[in-house]
C-alpha positions as CSV (number, residue, x, y, z in Angstrom):
1,X,-67.4,-77.1,70.1
2,X,-70.4,-75.6,68.4
3,X,-72.6,-78.6,69.0
4,X,-71.6,-78.6,72.7
5,X,-72.5,-74.9,73.0
6,X,-75.9,-75.4,71.3
7,X,-76.6,-78.5,73.5
8,X,-75.8,-76.5,76.7
9,X,-78.0,-73.7,75.5
10,X,-80.9,-76.1,74.8
11,X,-80.5,-77.7,78.3
12,X,-80.2,-74.5,80.2
13,X,-80.8,-71.3,78.2
14,X,-79.3,-69.2,81.0
15,X,-75.8,-70.6,80.1
16,X,-76.0,-69.2,76.6
17,X,-74.5,-65.8,75.8
18,X,-77.1,-65.4,73.1
19,X,-80.2,-67.3,72.0
20,X,-79.7,-70.7,70.4
21,X,-81.2,-69.4,67.1
22,X,-78.8,-66.5,67.0
23,X,-75.9,-68.8,67.9
24,X,-76.9,-71.1,65.0
25,X,-77.4,-68.2,62.5
26,X,-74.3,-66.3,63.3
27,X,-71.9,-69.1,64.1
28,X,-70.5,-67.1,67.0
29,X,-69.4,-69.2,69.9
30,X,-67.7,-67.6,72.9
31,X,-64.3,-68.9,74.0
32,X,-62.9,-68.7,77.5
33,X,-59.2,-69.5,78.1
34,X,-58.4,-70.2,81.7
35,X,-54.7,-70.4,82.4
36,X,-51.7,-68.4,83.6
37,X,-50.8,-65.2,81.7
38,X,-47.6,-66.5,80.0
39,X,-49.6,-69.4,78.5
40,X,-52.4,-67.2,77.3
41,X,-50.1,-64.7,75.7
42,X,-48.2,-67.5,73.9
43,X,-51.6,-68.7,72.6
44,X,-52.3,-65.2,71.4
45,X,-48.9,-65.1,69.8
46,X,-49.5,-68.3,67.9
47,X,-52.9,-67.0,66.7
48,X,-51.6,-63.7,65.5
49,X,-48.7,-65.3,63.6
50,X,-51.1,-67.6,61.7
51,X,-53.8,-64.9,61.0
52,X,-55.0,-64.9,57.4
53,X,-57.1,-61.7,57.1
54,X,-57.4,-59.6,60.2
55,X,-56.1,-59.2,63.8
56,X,-58.1,-57.3,66.3
57,X,-56.4,-56.4,69.6
58,X,-58.6,-54.9,72.3
59,X,-57.1,-54.2,75.7
60,X,-57.3,-51.8,78.6
61,X,-53.6,-51.9,79.3
62,X,-50.6,-51.7,77.1
63,X,-47.4,-51.4,79.1
64,X,-43.9,-52.6,78.5
65,X,-43.4,-56.2,79.5
66,X,-43.1,-59.8,78.3
67,X,-46.8,-59.9,77.2
68,X,-46.4,-56.9,75.0
69,X,-43.1,-58.2,73.6
70,X,-44.9,-61.5,72.6
71,X,-47.6,-59.6,70.8
72,X,-45.1,-57.3,69.1
73,X,-43.0,-60.2,68.0
74,X,-46.1,-62.0,66.6
75,X,-47.1,-58.9,64.6
76,X,-43.5,-58.6,63.2
77,X,-43.6,-62.3,62.2
78,X,-47.0,-61.9,60.6
79,X,-45.7,-58.9,58.7
80,X,-42.7,-60.9,57.4
81,X,-45.0,-63.7,56.3
82,X,-47.3,-61.3,54.6
83,X,-44.5,-59.7,52.7
84,X,-43.1,-63.1,51.7
85,X,-46.6,-64.3,50.5
86,X,-47.6,-61.0,48.9
87,X,-50.8,-60.6,50.9
88,X,-52.2,-58.2,53.4
89,X,-53.6,-58.8,56.9
90,X,-55.3,-55.9,58.6
91,X,-54.5,-55.2,62.2
92,X,-56.7,-53.0,64.5
93,X,-55.9,-51.9,68.0
94,X,-58.3,-50.6,70.5
95,X,-56.6,-49.5,73.8
96,X,-59.1,-48.3,76.3
97,X,-57.1,-46.3,78.8
98,X,-59.1,-45.6,81.9
99,X,-58.4,-42.2,83.2
100,X,-59.3,-41.4,86.7
101,X,-60.2,-37.8,87.5
102,X,-59.6,-36.8,91.1
């Protein structure tokens, strides 16, 4: 994936999110997932459950529903795994609630 990102940036620099040299030095490669929400949330669930060091959740909406249940279940499973393995995984939440003033 990294090589494909660098090749695309070399062929057309406008397609890169950052310069090829920064991409190469930082190892950061953007990832886009295009699918339906249930599939994306299941993917997030699987990533959270297998996290090794840190989980960062940034969202602008946090309302009761299937998506939140999947994330909550994943965090609970991760917590159980960490207790069993005797390790810590740090979890950070950033919920940006847009408030509209009338």
